C-alpha positions as CSV (number, residue, x, y, z in Angstrom):
1,M,0.1,0.0,0.1
2,I,3.0,2.0,0.9
3,R,4.5,1.5,-3.1
4,S,1.6,2.6,-3.7
5,V,0.8,5.8,-2.7
6,I,4.4,7.0,-3.2
7,H,4.1,6.2,-7.3
8,G,1.0,7.9,-7.0
9,V,2.4,10.7,-5.4
10,A,5.4,11.0,-8.3
11,Q,2.6,11.2,-11.3
12,I,1.5,14.3,-9.7
13,Q,3.0,17.6,-11.7
14,P,2.4,21.0,-10.5
15,N,1.5,23.8,-12.7
16,F,5.1,25.2,-12.4
17,L,6.7,21.8,-13.8
18,R,4.0,21.7,-16.4
19,Q,4.5,25.5,-18.0
20,P,8.1,24.6,-19.7
21,L,6.9,21.5,-21.5
22,L,3.8,23.4,-23.0
23,T,6.0,26.6,-23.8
24,S,8.1,24.1,-25.6
25,T,5.7,22.2,-27.5
26,L,4.6,25.5,-28.4
27,R,7.6,26.6,-29.9
28,A,7.9,23.7,-32.1
29,V,4.3,24.1,-33.3
30,T,5.1,27.8,-33.9
31,S,8.5,27.1,-35.6
32,W,7.1,23.7,-38.1
33,D,3.9,26.5,-38.9
34,T,6.1,29.7,-39.5
35,Q,8.8,26.7,-42.2
36,S,5.6,25.4,-43.5
37,I,4.0,29.4,-44.3
38,H,7.6,30.5,-45.8
39,P,9.9,28.3,-47.4
40,P,13.2,28.6,-48.1
41,D,13.9,30.8,-51.0
42,P,15.3,28.6,-53.4
43,Y,17.6,31.6,-54.8
44,S,20.1,31.8,-51.4
45,Q,22.6,29.3,-51.1
46,Q,24.9,27.8,-48.7
47,L,28.0,29.6,-48.2
48,R,30.5,26.7,-49.6
49,T,33.4,27.3,-47.3
50,A,36.5,25.1,-46.3
51,Y,39.5,25.1,-44.2
52,I,41.9,22.6,-44.5
53,V,43.5,22.4,-40.8
54,K,45.9,20.1,-39.2
55,R,46.7,19.4,-36.2
56,T,49.4,20.9,-33.8
57,N,49.9,18.2,-31.5
58,P,49.3,14.6,-32.8
59,L,46.6,12.6,-30.6
60,P,48.1,9.4,-28.3
61,L,47.5,6.1,-29.5
62,S,45.1,4.3,-27.6
63,K,46.7,0.1,-27.0
64,M,44.7,-2.6,-27.8
65,H,41.3,-3.5,-25.1
66,K,42.2,-1.0,-23.1
67,R,40.6,2.1,-22.2
68,T,40.3,5.3,-24.8
69,R,42.7,8.1,-23.8
70,L,40.9,11.3,-23.1
71,M,42.2,14.1,-25.7
72,K,43.5,17.1,-23.7
73,G,43.6,21.2,-24.6
74,R,47.1,20.9,-26.2
75,H,45.1,18.0,-28.8
76,Y,42.5,21.1,-30.4
77,L,45.0,23.5,-31.3
78,Y,45.0,23.6,-35.0
79,E,47.0,24.9,-38.1
80,V,45.3,26.4,-41.0
81,V,46.6,25.0,-43.9
82,E,44.4,26.0,-46.7
83,N,42.0,28.4,-47.0
84,T,39.8,27.4,-50.1
85,V,37.9,30.9,-50.1
86,T,41.0,32.3,-51.3
87,R,42.1,29.8,-53.6
88,K,42.7,30.6,-57.2
89,D,41.0,29.1,-59.4
90,D,42.6,27.4,-62.7
91,P,41.8,29.1,-65.4
92,L,39.7,27.8,-68.1
93,K,40.4,26.8,-71.4
94,V,37.8,27.7,-74.3
95,I,37.5,27.2,-77.8
96,L,36.5,30.6,-79.8
97,T,33.5,30.5,-82.2
98,S,34.3,34.3,-83.3
99,S,36.9,36.4,-83.5
100,V,37.6,38.3,-80.3
101,E,39.8,41.6,-80.4
102,G,42.7,41.3,-77.6
103,L,41.6,37.2,-76.8
104,G,42.3,35.7,-80.2
105,S,41.1,35.0,-83.5
106,K,38.4,32.2,-84.6
107,G,39.0,28.6,-83.9
108,D,42.1,29.5,-81.1
109,I,42.3,28.1,-77.7
110,I,43.0,30.4,-75.2
111,E,43.1,30.0,-71.0
112,T,41.2,32.7,-69.4
113,T,39.5,33.1,-65.5
114,S,36.3,30.9,-65.5
115,S,34.2,34.3,-64.8
116,K,35.4,35.6,-68.0
117,A,34.8,32.8,-69.6
118,R,31.7,32.2,-68.8
119,N,30.2,36.1,-68.7
120,H,32.0,37.3,-71.7
121,L,32.8,34.3,-74.0
122,I,30.3,31.6,-73.7
123,L,27.0,33.7,-72.9
124,P,27.6,35.8,-75.4
125,G,27.7,32.6,-78.1
126,L,31.7,33.9,-78.6
127,A,33.2,30.5,-77.5
128,V,32.6,26.9,-76.1
129,Y,34.3,24.8,-73.4
130,A,36.9,23.0,-74.7
131,S,36.2,19.5,-74.1
132,P,37.0,16.6,-75.8
133,E,33.8,16.3,-77.6
134,N,33.7,20.3,-78.4
135,L,37.5,19.7,-80.2
136,E,36.3,17.1,-82.4
137,K,33.1,19.2,-82.9
138,Y,35.2,22.8,-84.2
139,S,38.0,20.7,-85.3
140,Y,37.3,22.5,-88.4
141,L,37.9,26.0,-87.0
142,M,41.2,24.8,-86.1
143,K,41.9,23.9,-89.6
144,E,40.4,26.8,-91.5
145,E,42.9,29.6,-92.9
146,R,42.6,33.0,-92.2
147,T,39.4,35.1,-93.8
148,E,40.5,38.9,-94.7
149,D,38.1,40.0,-92.1
150,Q,40.7,38.0,-89.1
151,A,42.7,39.6,-87.3
152,S,46.7,38.9,-87.8
153,S,47.1,38.7,-84.3
154,P,44.9,39.1,-81.0
155,F,45.9,43.2,-80.4
156,A,46.9,44.0,-84.4
157,R,43.5,46.0,-84.8
158,K,44.0,47.3,-81.5
159,T,47.4,48.2,-82.2
160,A,46.3,50.3,-85.1
161,E,43.7,52.2,-83.1
162,E,46.1,53.8,-80.9
163,L,48.6,54.2,-83.5
164,S,46.1,56.4,-85.0
165,L,45.4,58.7,-81.9
166,R,49.7,58.8,-81.6
167,I,51.2,62.3,-83.0
168,I,54.5,62.3,-84.1
169,N,57.1,64.8,-84.4
170,V,59.6,64.7,-87.4
171,S,62.3,66.6,-86.1
172,M,64.4,68.4,-89.5
173,N,67.5,70.5,-89.6
174,M,67.0,74.2,-89.9
175,K,69.8,75.3,-92.2
176,H,70.8,71.7,-94.3
177,P,68.4,70.5,-96.9
178,W,66.3,67.8,-96.4
179,K,63.8,65.4,-97.9
180,I,61.9,63.2,-95.9
181,E,62.8,59.2,-95.9
182,P,60.8,56.3,-94.0
183,W,64.2,56.3,-91.7
184,H,63.7,59.9,-91.3
185,I,59.6,58.4,-89.7
186,R,61.1,55.3,-88.2
187,V,63.5,57.3,-85.8
188,A,60.5,59.9,-84.9
189,F,58.5,56.8,-83.8
190,R,62.0,55.4,-82.3
191,K,62.3,58.7,-80.2
192,A,58.2,58.6,-79.4
193,G,58.7,55.0,-77.9
194,I,57.5,52.7,-80.9
195,I,59.4,50.7,-82.5
196,V,58.1,50.0,-86.0
197,P,60.2,48.4,-89.2
198,E,61.3,50.7,-92.0
199,E,59.6,48.4,-94.6
200,S,56.6,49.0,-92.7
201,I,56.1,52.8,-93.4
202,T,54.7,54.6,-96.2
203,L,54.8,58.2,-96.8
204,P,53.0,60.3,-98.9
205,S,53.1,60.3,-103.2
206,Q,54.4,64.2,-102.8
207,P,57.9,64.7,-101.4
208,I,58.6,66.8,-98.6
209,E,61.6,68.9,-98.3
210,G,63.1,71.4,-96.6
211,P,64.5,73.5,-94.7
212,D,60.9,75.7,-95.0
213,L,59.2,77.4,-92.5
214,S,55.6,77.6,-93.6
215,K,55.8,73.5,-93.1
216,Q,56.5,74.2,-89.6
217,S,54.1,72.6,-87.0
218,K,51.4,71.3,-90.3
219,E,50.6,67.5,-90.7
220,F,50.9,64.9,-93.1
221,L,50.2,60.7,-92.8
222,V,51.7,58.1,-93.0
223,K,50.7,55.2,-93.1
224,V,52.1,52.0,-91.3
225,K,51.2,48.2,-92.2
226,I,51.2,46.0,-88.9
227,N,52.3,42.5,-89.5
228,K,52.1,43.0,-93.5
229,K,48.1,43.2,-92.9
230,E,46.4,45.8,-90.7
231,E,47.0,49.3,-91.4
232,A,47.3,52.5,-89.7
233,L,47.5,56.4,-90.6
234,V,49.6,58.2,-88.0
235,R,49.6,62.0,-88.3
236,C,52.8,63.2,-88.4
237,R,54.2,67.0,-87.7
238,V,57.3,68.4,-89.0
239,H,59.2,70.3,-86.9
240,H,62.4,72.5,-87.5
241,C,65.0,72.2,-85.3
242,T,68.8,73.8,-84.4
243,T,71.3,73.4,-82.2
244,V,71.7,77.6,-81.8
245,A,69.7,78.3,-79.0
246,T,68.9,81.7,-79.8
247,E,67.4,80.9,-83.2
248,R,65.1,77.8,-82.0
249,I,61.5,77.9,-82.8
250,P,59.8,78.6,-79.7
251,Y,58.1,75.8,-77.9
252,K,53.9,75.9,-77.6
253,P,53.0,73.8,-74.3
254,F,50.4,70.8,-75.0
255,H,51.0,71.6,-78.9
256,F,49.9,68.0,-79.6
257,F,46.0,68.4,-78.0
258,H,45.2,71.2,-80.7
259,P,44.4,71.2,-84.2
260,A,47.4,71.6,-86.9
261,E,46.9,72.8,-90.6
262,P,47.8,69.9,-93.5
263,L,50.6,69.9,-95.2
264,F,48.6,68.5,-98.0
265,P,45.3,69.9,-98.7
266,E,43.7,66.5,-100.2
267,E,44.0,65.2,-96.7
268,G,42.4,67.3,-94.5
269,P,39.3,65.5,-94.3
270,I,40.8,62.5,-93.0
271,L,43.1,64.5,-90.8
272,E,40.0,66.4,-89.4
273,E,38.4,62.8,-88.7
274,L,41.5,61.6,-87.0
275,T,42.0,64.8,-84.7
276,S,38.4,64.5,-83.8
277,K,38.9,60.8,-82.3
278,H,41.5,62.2,-80.1
279,P,39.8,62.9,-76.3
280,K,41.6,65.6,-75.6
281,T,41.6,67.5,-78.2
282,V,40.9,71.2,-77.6
283,Y,39.6,73.5,-80.4
284,E,40.8,77.7,-80.5
285,D,36.6,78.5,-80.4
286,K,35.8,75.9,-77.3
287,E,39.1,77.4,-75.8
288,E,37.6,80.9,-76.2
């Protein structure tokens, strides 16, 4: 009888003991209802970050049929071997299906970053992954001969565009007679930091002779051939120089930002077009 009484008393739970149980039950039901009402966002992705670590102190080995040794504080010390978040991705190989300025021509296999390959080449349809299947599928592009519309090199057209924005000063003697030849232009390019072979330079059909101060600071066009294919028209200016300091022509600051008079009138429209393309050209009427 005493045992049954004790068992009955043990089953009795006061209200202050039932409250935590009720609270936890409501909390579980509320969380379940919230998840059912607001499902997880399908566009949110879990961050795939990982740290590769190793223990500073090796774990002690336990003997067979013996109690496992407990780990101590020194066994929870780790060294970071690699952080995969900052790891650089390997370059991705793609096959260009169209010529891309600065990267390559149609049919070339290039390596670039995965983001650039996907966003700027694959999605716009300019390239495909260099998989074994695509290498076999697009093998005809690699065997095709370059057509006239394809650039001779990845940077040929960009080089021609940059050369057309430059102004080359051709310094000629003020006292002795001269006639501008291709080697004069080659030296002028070299002074500007540009190496151009002499055979790639084509002068105007009309000869340019001097000294003639009426030709001072006037412009003429020189044709430069790049890789024996692309052509660039470069503006050149005649500048008379002398070793006598008192006879030198006064220097005009930033003269290359101002338009110049053409040496040959028939070249005027082309020179005006090239001048307007330069972003820092200053016209006299706007300056006033």
